[in-house]
DSSP file (Angstrom, degrees, kcal/mol; ACC not computed):
  #  RESIDUE AA STRUCTURE BP1 BP2  ACC     N-H-->O    O-->H-N    N-H-->O    O-->H-N    TCO  KAPPA ALPHA  PHI   PSI    X-CA   Y-CA   Z-CA
    1    1 A M              0   0    0      0, 0.0     2,-0.4     0, 0.0     0, 0.0   0.000 360.0 360.0 360.0 132.1    0.0    0.0    0.0
    2    2 A R        -     0   0    0      1,-0.0     2,-0.4     0, 0.0     0, 0.0  -0.683 360.0-146.2 -88.7 134.0    1.4    3.4   -1.0
    3    3 A R        -     0   0    0     -2,-0.4     2,-0.2     1,-0.0    -1,-0.0  -0.803  11.9-131.5-100.6 140.0    1.4    6.2    1.5
    4    4 A L        -     0   0    0     -2,-0.4     2,-0.0     1,-0.1    -1,-0.0  -0.587  26.1-109.0 -85.7 150.2    0.9    9.8    0.6
    5    5 A S     >  -     0   0    0     -2,-0.2     4,-2.4     1,-0.1     5,-0.2  -0.325  32.7-106.6 -69.6 162.4    3.2   12.5    1.8
    6    6 A L  H  > S+     0   0    0      1,-0.2     4,-2.4     2,-0.2     5,-0.2   0.890 120.8  51.2 -58.5 -41.4    1.9   14.9    4.4
    7    7 A E  H  > S+     0   0    0      1,-0.2     4,-2.5     2,-0.2    -1,-0.2   0.909 110.9  47.1 -65.1 -42.5    1.7   17.7    1.8
    8    8 A K  H  > S+     0   0    0      2,-0.2     4,-2.5     1,-0.2    -1,-0.2   0.865 111.0  52.6 -67.5 -35.1   -0.3   15.5   -0.7
    9    9 A T  H  X S+     0   0    0     -4,-2.4     4,-2.4     2,-0.2    -2,-0.2   0.927 110.5  47.8 -64.4 -44.8   -2.6   14.4    2.1
   10   10 A R  H  X S+     0   0    0     -4,-2.4     4,-2.5     2,-0.2    -2,-0.2   0.932 112.1  49.5 -59.4 -46.2   -3.3   18.1    3.0
   11   11 A Q  H  X S+     0   0    0     -4,-2.5     4,-2.0     1,-0.2    -2,-0.2   0.909 111.1  48.9 -61.9 -42.7   -3.9   18.9   -0.6
   12   12 A A  H  X S+     0   0    0     -4,-2.5     4,-1.8     1,-0.2    -1,-0.2   0.899 110.9  50.8 -64.1 -40.1   -6.3   16.0   -1.0
   13   13 A A  H  X S+     0   0    0     -4,-2.4     4,-1.6     1,-0.2    -2,-0.2   0.908 109.8  49.7 -63.5 -42.1   -8.2   17.0    2.2
   14   14 A L  H  < S+     0   0    0     -4,-2.5    -1,-0.2     1,-0.2    -2,-0.2   0.860 110.6  50.5 -65.2 -35.1   -8.5   20.6    1.0
   15   15 A E  H  < S+     0   0    0     -4,-2.0     4,-0.3     1,-0.2    -1,-0.2   0.844 114.8  43.4 -70.8 -32.8   -9.9   19.4   -2.4
   16   16 A L  H >X S+     0   0    0     -4,-1.8     4,-1.8     1,-0.2     3,-0.9   0.684  90.8  88.0 -84.6 -18.8  -12.4   17.1   -0.7
   17   17 A W  H 3X S+     0   0    0     -4,-1.6     4,-2.5     1,-0.3     5,-0.2   0.847  83.3  53.9 -54.3 -43.0  -13.5   19.7    1.9
   18   18 A P  H 3> S+     0   0    0      0, 0.0     4,-2.1     0, 0.0    -1,-0.3   0.873 109.4  50.2 -60.5 -33.7  -16.3   21.3   -0.2
   19   19 A Y  H <> S+     0   0    0     -3,-0.9     4,-2.2    -4,-0.3    -2,-0.2   0.880 109.1  50.8 -70.5 -37.5  -17.8   17.9   -0.7
   20   20 A V  H  X S+     0   0    0     -4,-1.8     4,-2.4     2,-0.2    -1,-0.2   0.932 111.3  48.6 -63.5 -45.7  -17.8   17.2    3.0
   21   21 A L  H  X S+     0   0    0     -4,-2.5     4,-2.4     1,-0.2    -2,-0.2   0.901 110.4  51.1 -61.4 -41.3  -19.5   20.5    3.7
   22   22 A A  H  X S+     0   0    0     -4,-2.1     4,-1.9     2,-0.2    -1,-0.2   0.905 109.9  49.8 -63.5 -41.2  -22.1   19.9    1.1
   23   23 A A  H  X S+     0   0    0     -4,-2.2     4,-1.8     1,-0.2    -2,-0.2   0.911 111.3  48.8 -63.4 -42.8  -22.8   16.5    2.6
   24   24 A L  H  X S+     0   0    0     -4,-2.4     4,-2.2     1,-0.2    -2,-0.2   0.894 108.7  53.6 -64.4 -39.2  -23.2   18.0    6.0
   25   25 A A  H  X S+     0   0    0     -4,-2.4     4,-2.7     1,-0.2    -1,-0.2   0.887 106.2  53.3 -63.0 -38.0  -25.5   20.7    4.7
   26   26 A C  H  X S+     0   0    0     -4,-1.9     4,-2.1     2,-0.2    -1,-0.2   0.903 107.7  50.7 -63.1 -40.8  -27.7   18.0    3.2
   27   27 A V  H  X S+     0   0    0     -4,-1.8     4,-1.5     2,-0.2    -2,-0.2   0.928 112.4  46.3 -62.5 -45.1  -28.0   16.2    6.6
   28   28 A V  H  X S+     0   0    0     -4,-2.2     4,-1.2     1,-0.2    -2,-0.2   0.906 111.0  52.3 -64.2 -42.3  -28.9   19.5    8.3
   29   29 A L  H  X S+     0   0    0     -4,-2.7     4,-1.7     1,-0.2     5,-0.2   0.869 103.6  58.5 -63.2 -36.0  -31.5   20.3    5.5
   30   30 A I  H  X S+     0   0    0     -4,-2.1     4,-1.9     1,-0.2     3,-0.4   0.932 102.6  53.5 -59.2 -44.7  -33.1   16.9    5.9
   31   31 A D  H  < S+     0   0    0     -4,-1.5    -1,-0.2     1,-0.2    -2,-0.2   0.857 116.3  38.4 -57.1 -36.2  -33.8   17.7    9.6
   32   32 A Y  H  < S+     0   0    0     -4,-1.2    -1,-0.2    -3,-0.2    -2,-0.2   0.638 118.8  44.1 -93.7 -15.2  -35.6   20.9    8.7
   33   33 A T  H  < S+     0   0    0     -4,-1.7    -2,-0.2    -3,-0.4    -3,-0.2   0.728  83.9  90.7-108.7 -23.1  -37.4   19.9    5.6
   34   34 A I  S >< S-     0   0    0     -4,-1.9     3,-2.3    -5,-0.2    -4,-0.0  -0.635  87.3-112.7 -73.9 120.7  -39.0   16.5    6.2
   35   35 A P  T 3  S+     0   0    0      0, 0.0     3,-0.1     0, 0.0    -2,-0.1  -0.248  99.4  15.7 -55.6 135.3  -42.5   17.2    7.6
   36   36 A G  T 3  S+     0   0    0      1,-0.2     2,-0.7    -4,-0.1    -2,-0.1   0.388  94.3 122.5  84.2  -4.5  -42.7   16.2   11.2
   37   37 A T    <   +     0   0    0     -3,-2.3    -1,-0.2    -7,-0.1    -3,-0.1  -0.825  34.6 176.1 -96.2 119.4  -39.0   15.9   11.7
   38   38 A I        -     0   0    0     -2,-0.7    -6,-0.1    -3,-0.1     3,-0.1  -0.982  28.4-126.4-122.6 123.1  -37.7   18.1   14.5
   39   39 A P        -     0   0    0      0, 0.0    86,-0.0     0, 0.0    85,-0.0  -0.324  40.2 -93.0 -64.1 151.5  -34.1   18.0   15.5
   40   40 A P        -     0   0    0      0, 0.0    85,-0.1     0, 0.0     5,-0.0  -0.303  40.1-109.2 -65.3 148.6  -33.5   17.3   19.2
   41   41 A E    >>  -     0   0    0      1,-0.1     4,-1.9    -3,-0.1     3,-0.8  -0.391  30.0-111.1 -68.2 154.5  -33.1   20.3   21.5
   42   42 A P  H 3> S+     0   0    0      0, 0.0     4,-2.1     0, 0.0    -1,-0.1   0.879 120.4  57.4 -54.4 -36.7  -29.6   20.8   22.9
   43   43 A S  H 3> S+     0   0    0      1,-0.2     4,-0.5     2,-0.2     7,-0.1   0.830 105.9  49.5 -65.8 -30.1  -30.9   19.8   26.3
   44   44 A E  H <4 S+     0   0    0     -3,-0.8     3,-0.3     2,-0.2    -1,-0.2   0.859 111.0  49.8 -74.8 -35.5  -32.0   16.5   24.9
   45   45 A L  H  < S+     0   0    0     -4,-1.9    -2,-0.2     1,-0.2    -1,-0.2   0.901 128.5  18.8 -69.0 -40.4  -28.7   15.8   23.2
   46   46 A W  H  X S+     0   0    0     -4,-2.1     4,-2.4    -5,-0.2    -1,-0.2   0.090  80.1 129.8-121.6  23.4  -26.5   16.5   26.2
   47   47 A A  T  < S+     0   0    0     -4,-0.5    -1,-0.1    -3,-0.3    -3,-0.1   0.835  82.5  33.1 -53.1 -41.1  -28.9   16.2   29.2
   48   48 A E  T  4 S+     0   0    0     -4,-0.2    -1,-0.2    -3,-0.2    -2,-0.1   0.796 122.1  44.3 -87.6 -28.7  -26.7   13.9   31.2
   49   49 A Q  T  4 S+     0   0    0     -3,-0.2    -2,-0.2     1,-0.1    -1,-0.1   0.796 108.2  49.2 -90.6 -29.0  -23.2   15.0   30.2
   50   50 A I  S  < S-     0   0    0     -4,-2.4    -1,-0.1    -7,-0.1     5,-0.1  -0.930  81.1-118.3-122.3 133.1  -23.3   18.8   30.3
   51   51 A P    >>  -     0   0    0      0, 0.0     4,-1.7     0, 0.0     3,-1.5  -0.259  29.6-110.8 -66.4 155.7  -24.7   21.1   33.1
   52   52 A D  H 3>>S+     0   0    0      1,-0.3     4,-3.4     2,-0.2     5,-0.7   0.838 114.5  63.7 -54.0 -37.5  -27.6   23.4   32.4
   53   53 A R  H 3>5S+     0   0    0      1,-0.2     4,-0.6     4,-0.2    -1,-0.3   0.798 106.7  44.3 -63.7 -25.9  -25.5   26.5   32.7
   54   54 A V  H <45S+     0   0    0     -3,-1.5    -1,-0.2     2,-0.2    -2,-0.2   0.890 118.8  41.7 -81.6 -42.0  -23.5   25.4   29.6
   55   55 A I  H  <5S+     0   0    0     -4,-1.7    -2,-0.2     1,-0.2    -3,-0.2   0.951 133.0  21.1 -69.0 -49.5  -26.6   24.3   27.6
   56   56 A Y  H  <5S-     0   0    0     -4,-3.4    -3,-0.2     2,-0.3    -1,-0.2   0.606 103.1-114.9 -98.2 -13.0  -28.8   27.3   28.5
   57   57 A G  S  <<S+     0   0    0     -5,-0.7    -4,-0.2    -4,-0.6    -3,-0.1   0.391  95.5  51.4  90.8  -3.2  -26.2   29.8   29.6
   58   58 A A  S    S-     0   0    0     -6,-0.6    -2,-0.3    41,-0.0     2,-0.1  -0.971  92.0 -99.9-158.6 149.8  -27.6   29.8   33.2
   59   59 A P        -     0   0    0      0, 0.0     2,-0.1     0, 0.0     0, 0.0  -0.474  42.3-110.9 -73.2 147.2  -28.4   27.1   35.7
   60   60 A R        -     0   0    0     -2,-0.1     2,-0.1     1,-0.1    -7,-0.1  -0.477  34.0-107.1 -71.9 146.3  -32.0   26.0   36.1
   61   61 A S    >   -     0   0    0     -2,-0.1     3,-1.4     1,-0.1     4,-0.4  -0.445  20.2-125.6 -68.4 147.3  -33.8   26.9   39.3
   62   62 A S  T 3  S+     0   0    0      1,-0.3     4,-0.3     2,-0.1     3,-0.2   0.682 112.6  57.3 -67.0 -15.9  -34.4   24.0   41.7
   63   63 A Q  T 3> S+     0   0    0      1,-0.2     4,-2.3     2,-0.1    -1,-0.3   0.478  80.9  91.7 -91.2  -4.3  -38.1   25.1   41.5
   64   64 A W  H <> S+     0   0    0     -3,-1.4     4,-3.1     1,-0.2     5,-0.2   0.916  81.6  51.2 -61.4 -48.1  -38.3   24.8   37.8
   65   65 A A  H  > S+     0   0    0     -4,-0.4     4,-2.3     1,-0.2    -1,-0.2   0.909 112.9  46.2 -59.1 -44.1  -39.6   21.2   37.6
   66   66 A E  H  > S+     0   0    0     -4,-0.3     4,-2.3     2,-0.2    -1,-0.2   0.928 114.9  46.6 -64.4 -45.5  -42.4   21.8   40.1
   67   67 A L  H  X S+     0   0    0     -4,-2.3     4,-3.0     2,-0.2    -2,-0.2   0.914 111.3  52.4 -63.2 -42.9  -43.5   25.0   38.3
   68   68 A R  H  X S+     0   0    0     -4,-3.1     4,-2.4     2,-0.2     5,-0.2   0.935 110.9  46.5 -59.0 -48.1  -43.3   23.4   34.9
   69   69 A N  H  X S+     0   0    0     -4,-2.3     4,-2.0    -5,-0.2    -1,-0.2   0.904 114.3  47.5 -63.0 -41.5  -45.6   20.5   36.1
   70   70 A R  H  X S+     0   0    0     -4,-2.3     4,-1.8     2,-0.2    -2,-0.2   0.918 111.6  51.2 -65.3 -42.6  -48.0   22.9   37.8
   71   71 A Y  H  X S+     0   0    0     -4,-3.0     4,-2.1     1,-0.2    -2,-0.2   0.912 109.7  49.2 -62.3 -43.3  -48.1   25.1   34.6
   72   72 A V  H  < S+     0   0    0     -4,-2.4    -1,-0.2     1,-0.2    -2,-0.2   0.879 109.5  52.1 -65.6 -37.2  -48.8   22.2   32.3
   73   73 A S  H  < S+     0   0    0     -4,-2.0    -1,-0.2     1,-0.2    -2,-0.2   0.849 114.9  42.4 -68.0 -30.6  -51.7   21.0   34.6
   74   74 A E  H  < S+     0   0    0     -4,-1.8    -2,-0.2     1,-0.3    -1,-0.2   0.749 127.2  32.3 -83.8 -25.0  -53.2   24.5   34.5
   75   75 A H  S  < S+     0   0    0     -4,-2.1    -1,-0.3    -5,-0.2    -2,-0.1  -0.683  75.5 170.8-128.8  75.2  -52.6   24.9   30.8
   76   76 A P        +     0   0    0      0, 0.0     2,-0.3     0, 0.0    -4,-0.1   0.205  52.9  55.5 -83.7  17.5  -53.0   21.3   29.5
   77   77 A Q  S    S-     0   0    0      7,-0.0     7,-0.2    33,-0.0    33,-0.2  -0.988  91.6 -89.3-145.2 156.9  -52.9   22.0   25.7
   78   78 A C     >  -     0   0    0      5,-3.0     4,-1.8    -2,-0.3    33,-0.3  -0.422  30.5-142.0 -61.8 130.5  -50.8   23.6   23.1
   79   79 A E  T  4 S+     0   0    0     31,-2.7    -1,-0.2     1,-0.2    32,-0.1   0.673  98.3  46.6 -70.9 -15.9  -51.8   27.2   22.8
   80   80 A A  T  4 S+     0   0    0     30,-0.2    -1,-0.2     3,-0.1    63,-0.1   0.893 133.1   5.6 -90.5 -46.6  -51.3   27.0   19.0
   81   81 A C  T  4 S-     0   0    0      2,-0.1    -2,-0.2    64,-0.1    30,-0.1   0.554  89.9-117.2-120.2 -11.0  -53.1   23.8   18.0
   82   82 A G     <  +     0   0    0     -4,-1.8    -3,-0.1     1,-0.3    29,-0.0   0.471  58.4 152.8  86.7   1.3  -54.8   22.4   21.1
   83   83 A S        -     0   0    0     -6,-0.1    -5,-3.0     1,-0.1    -1,-0.3  -0.286  35.5-161.9 -63.8 149.3  -52.8   19.2   21.2
   84   84 A T        +     0   0    0     -7,-0.2     2,-0.3     3,-0.0     3,-0.3   0.248  62.7  94.7-111.9   9.3  -52.4   17.5   24.6
   85   85 A R  S    S+     0   0    0      1,-0.2    28,-0.3    -7,-0.0    -7,-0.1  -0.773  89.0   2.6-104.4 147.2  -49.4   15.4   23.5
   86   86 A S  S    S-     0   0    0     -2,-0.3    27,-1.4     1,-0.2     2,-0.2   0.889  82.5-170.6  50.9  51.6  -45.7   16.2   23.8
   87   87 A L  E     -A  112   0A   0     -3,-0.3     2,-0.3    25,-0.2    25,-0.3  -0.530   9.6-171.6 -80.0 137.8  -46.2   19.4   25.7
   88   88 A N  E     -A  111   0A   0     23,-3.6    23,-2.7    -2,-0.2     2,-0.7  -0.931  21.6-133.8-120.4 147.4  -43.3   21.8   26.3
   89   89 A V  E     -A  110   0A   0     -2,-0.3     2,-0.4    21,-0.2    21,-0.2  -0.925  28.6-158.3-101.8 117.2  -43.3   24.9   28.5
   90   90 A H  E     -A  109   0A   0     19,-3.1    19,-1.5    -2,-0.7     2,-0.7  -0.786  13.8-136.9-101.3 134.4  -41.6   27.6   26.5
   91   91 A H  E     -A  108   0A   0     -2,-0.4    17,-0.2    17,-0.2    11,-0.1  -0.812  10.4-158.5 -85.1 117.9  -40.0   30.7   28.0
   92   92 A V  S    S+     0   0    0     15,-3.1    -1,-0.2    -2,-0.7    40,-0.2   0.967  91.4  38.4 -62.9 -52.5  -41.1   33.7   25.8
   93   93 A A  S    S-     0   0    0     14,-0.4    -1,-0.2     8,-0.1     5,-0.1  -0.904 111.0-111.7 -94.9 116.4  -38.1   35.7   27.1
   94   94 A P    >>  -     0   0    0      0, 0.0     4,-2.0     0, 0.0     3,-1.1  -0.157  16.8-138.3 -54.7 134.3  -35.3   33.2   27.4
   95   95 A F  T 34 S+     0   0    0      1,-0.3     7,-0.2     2,-0.2     6,-0.1   0.754 100.0  63.1 -70.8 -21.6  -34.4   32.6   31.0
   96   96 A H  T 34 S+     0   0    0      1,-0.2    -1,-0.3     2,-0.2   -40,-0.0   0.772 113.7  36.0 -72.4 -21.4  -30.6   32.6   30.3
   97   97 A L  T <4 S+     0   0    0     -3,-1.1    -2,-0.2     1,-0.2    -1,-0.2   0.719 133.1  28.8 -94.5 -27.2  -31.0   36.2   29.2
   98   98 A H    ><  +     0   0    0     -4,-2.0     3,-2.4    -5,-0.1     4,-0.3  -0.621  66.7 169.4-131.7  71.7  -33.6   37.1   31.8
   99   99 A P  G >  S+     0   0    0      0, 0.0     3,-1.2     0, 0.0     4,-0.3   0.771  75.4  66.5 -59.6 -25.3  -33.0   34.8   34.8
  100  100 A E  G 3  S+     0   0    0      1,-0.2     3,-0.2     2,-0.1    -5,-0.1   0.685 101.3  50.4 -68.4 -16.4  -35.5   36.9   36.8
  101  101 A L  G X  S+     0   0    0     -3,-2.4     3,-1.2     1,-0.1    -1,-0.2   0.386  78.6  99.2-101.0   2.5  -38.3   35.6   34.5
  102  102 A E  T <  S+     0   0    0     -3,-1.2    -1,-0.1    -4,-0.3    -2,-0.1   0.893  95.3  30.7 -57.8 -41.2  -37.5   31.9   34.7
  103  103 A L  T 3  S+     0   0    0     -4,-0.3    -1,-0.3    -3,-0.2    -2,-0.1   0.212  91.5 114.2-104.0  14.5  -40.2   31.2   37.3
  104  104 A D    X   -     0   0    0     -3,-1.2     3,-2.3     1,-0.1     4,-0.2  -0.778  55.8-153.9 -88.6 112.5  -42.6   34.0   36.2
  105  105 A P  G >  S+     0   0    0      0, 0.0     3,-1.4     0, 0.0    -1,-0.1   0.757  92.7  65.2 -59.2 -24.5  -45.8   32.3   34.8
  106  106 A T  G 3  S+     0   0    0      1,-0.3    -5,-0.0    -3,-0.0    -2,-0.0   0.622  99.0  54.6 -73.3  -9.6  -46.5   35.4   32.7
  107  107 A N  G <  S+     0   0    0     -3,-2.3   -15,-3.1    -6,-0.2   -14,-0.4   0.340  97.6  86.3 -99.3   4.3  -43.3   34.5   30.7
  108  108 A L  E <   +A   91   0A   0     -3,-1.4     2,-0.3   -17,-0.2   -17,-0.2  -0.751  48.2 179.2-110.4 152.8  -44.4   31.0   30.0
  109  109 A I  E     -A   90   0A   0    -19,-1.5   -19,-3.1    -2,-0.3     2,-0.5  -0.975  26.8-127.1-148.1 138.0  -46.5   29.4   27.2
  110  110 A T  E     +A   89   0A   0     -2,-0.3   -31,-2.7   -21,-0.2     2,-0.3  -0.757  37.0 166.4 -88.2 126.2  -47.5   25.8   26.7
  111  111 A L  E     -A   88   0A   0    -23,-2.7   -23,-3.6    -2,-0.5   -33,-0.1  -0.984  36.9-115.2-135.4 146.5  -46.7   24.5   23.2
  112  112 A C  E  >  -A   87   0A   0     -2,-0.3     4,-2.7   -25,-0.3     5,-0.2  -0.332  45.0 -98.2 -69.8 166.6  -46.6   21.0   21.7
  113  113 A R  H  > S+     0   0    0    -27,-1.4     4,-2.0   -28,-0.3     5,-0.2   0.896 123.1  50.7 -56.8 -42.7  -43.1   20.0   20.6
  114  114 A E  H  > S+     0   0    0      1,-0.2     4,-2.8     2,-0.2    -1,-0.2   0.930 115.0  41.1 -63.5 -45.8  -43.7   20.9   17.0
  115  115 A H  H  >>S+     0   0    0      2,-0.2     4,-2.2     1,-0.2     5,-1.8   0.781 109.0  60.3 -76.5 -25.2  -45.0   24.4   17.7
  116  116 A H  I  <>S+     0   0    0     -4,-2.7     5,-0.6     3,-0.2    -1,-0.2   0.935 114.1  37.7 -60.3 -44.3  -42.3   24.9   20.3
  117  117 A F  I  <5S+     0   0    0     -4,-2.0     6,-2.7    -5,-0.2     7,-0.5   0.929 125.0  38.3 -72.1 -46.6  -39.8   24.4   17.5
  118  118 A R  I  <5S+     0   0    0     -4,-2.8     4,-0.4     4,-0.2    -3,-0.2   0.928 133.4  18.1 -74.8 -46.9  -41.7   26.2   14.8
  119  119 A L  I  <5S+     0   0    0     -4,-2.2    -3,-0.2    -5,-0.2    -2,-0.1   0.822 127.2  47.7 -97.7 -35.9  -43.2   29.1   16.6
  120  120 A G  I   <S+     0   0    0     -5,-1.8     9,-1.2    -4,-0.2    -3,-0.2   0.809 133.2  14.5 -75.1 -29.1  -41.2   29.4   19.8
  121  121 A H  S > <S-     0   0    0     -5,-0.6     3,-1.3    -4,-0.5     6,-0.4   0.286  95.4-120.0-131.4   9.6  -37.8   29.1   18.0
  122  122 A H  T 3  S-     0   0    0     -4,-0.4    -4,-0.2     1,-0.3    -3,-0.1   0.884  78.1 -55.1  49.5  44.3  -38.5   29.7   14.3
  123  123 A R  T 3  S+     0   0    0     -6,-2.7     2,-0.3    -7,-0.1    -1,-0.3   0.751 126.4  91.0  63.5  27.2  -37.2   26.3   13.4
  124  124 A N    X   -     0   0    0     -3,-1.3     3,-2.5    -7,-0.5    -1,-0.1  -0.836  65.4-151.2-151.6 111.7  -33.8   26.9   15.1
  125  125 A W  T 3  S+     0   0    0     -2,-0.3    -1,-0.1     1,-0.3    -3,-0.1   0.723  97.8  58.7 -57.9 -21.4  -33.3   25.9   18.7
  126  126 A K  T 3  S+     0   0    0     -5,-0.1     2,-0.4    -3,-0.1    -1,-0.3   0.583  88.7  92.1 -84.3  -8.2  -30.7   28.7   19.1
  127  127 A Y    <   -     0   0    0     -3,-2.5     2,-0.6    -6,-0.4    -3,-0.2  -0.694  64.5-149.4 -91.9 136.3  -33.2   31.4   18.1
  128  128 A E        -     0   0    0     -2,-0.4     2,-0.9    -6,-0.1    -7,-0.2  -0.922   6.3-157.8-103.3 120.3  -35.3   33.3   20.7
  129  129 A N    >   +     0   0    0     -9,-1.2     3,-1.3    -2,-0.6    -7,-0.1  -0.819  13.2 179.0-101.0  97.3  -38.7   34.5   19.4
  130  130 A L  T 3  S+     0   0    0     -2,-0.9     3,-0.3     1,-0.3    -1,-0.2   0.648  82.0  58.1 -72.4 -14.5  -39.8   37.3   21.6
  131  131 A N  T 3> S+     0   0    0      1,-0.2     4,-2.4     2,-0.1    -1,-0.3   0.105  70.2 121.2 -97.7  20.3  -43.0   37.7   19.5
  132  132 A C  H <>  +     0   0    0     -3,-1.3     4,-2.8     1,-0.2     5,-0.2   0.888  69.6  51.6 -54.2 -47.1  -44.0   34.1   20.2
  133  133 A R  H  > S+     0   0    0     -3,-0.3     4,-2.5     1,-0.2    -1,-0.2   0.918 111.7  47.1 -59.5 -44.4  -47.3   35.0   21.9
  134  134 A K  H  > S+     0   0    0      2,-0.2     4,-2.4     1,-0.2    -1,-0.2   0.913 114.3  46.9 -63.7 -42.4  -48.4   37.2   18.9
  135  135 A E  H  X S+     0   0    0     -4,-2.4     4,-2.5     2,-0.2    -2,-0.2   0.875 111.7  50.5 -69.3 -37.0  -47.4   34.5   16.4
  136  136 A V  H  X S+     0   0    0     -4,-2.8     4,-2.6    -5,-0.2    -2,-0.2   0.928 111.7  48.4 -64.3 -44.7  -49.1   31.7   18.3
  137  137 A A  H  X S+     0   0    0     -4,-2.5     4,-2.2    -5,-0.2    -2,-0.2   0.906 112.6  48.1 -62.5 -41.5  -52.3   33.9   18.5
  138  138 A A  H  X S+     0   0    0     -4,-2.4     4,-2.2     2,-0.2    -1,-0.2   0.909 112.1  49.6 -64.7 -41.8  -52.1   34.6   14.7
  139  139 A Y  H  X S+     0   0    0     -4,-2.5     4,-1.9     1,-0.2    -2,-0.2   0.918 110.5  50.2 -61.9 -43.4  -51.5   30.9   14.0
  140  140 A R  H  < S+     0   0    0     -4,-2.6    -2,-0.2     1,-0.2    -1,-0.2   0.886 109.6  50.6 -65.2 -38.9  -54.5   30.0   16.2
  141  141 A R  H  < S+     0   0    0     -4,-2.2    -1,-0.2     1,-0.2    -2,-0.2   0.901 114.2  44.9 -63.3 -39.9  -56.7   32.5   14.4
  142  142 A A  H  < S+     0   0    0     -4,-2.2    -2,-0.2     1,-0.3    -1,-0.2   0.768 125.8  31.9 -75.1 -25.2  -55.7   31.0   11.0
  143  143 A H  S  < S-     0   0    0     -4,-1.9    -1,-0.3    -5,-0.2    -2,-0.1  -0.609  83.6-166.9-131.0  70.8  -56.1   27.4   12.2
  144  144 A P        +     0   0    0      0, 0.0    -3,-0.1     0, 0.0    -4,-0.0  -0.313  13.1 178.6 -65.1 141.5  -59.0   27.5   14.8
  145  145 A W              0   0    0     -5,-0.1    -4,-0.1   -65,-0.1   -64,-0.1   0.376 360.0 360.0-125.0   1.5  -59.3   24.3   16.8
  146  146 A N              0   0    0      0, 0.0   -64,-0.0     0, 0.0     0, 0.0   0.358 360.0 360.0-148.7 360.0  -62.2   25.1   19.1
């Protein structure tokens, strides 16, 4: 078996790099374009390995789980579509930017997983949609469910 010199290996890697990037872009596009396919949230990917302050930019309050469960029991359906499955509690103003609002019920909205991704984050988990309530209300007017 013939071995390439370091310089030829570098050159070959540089020539292949655009194809690698194109392949990666296709994988990312698949996640966003197949209906019903939602990429996992960062917290789902690294829940056990990485602390909350790294994932969210701030540690979660010890009271969050209790508040979340109480909020879902008081608001048991997605505010956009009325679904009662796969409910998420979304912070309208992200708590890592506004830690004082993490436990404020007026900063929360119940959304199903799909609408959490589509309306709460505009199809990008890193995006904060501060107009989430308005967009959810507009979506609900356009797609009435009750």
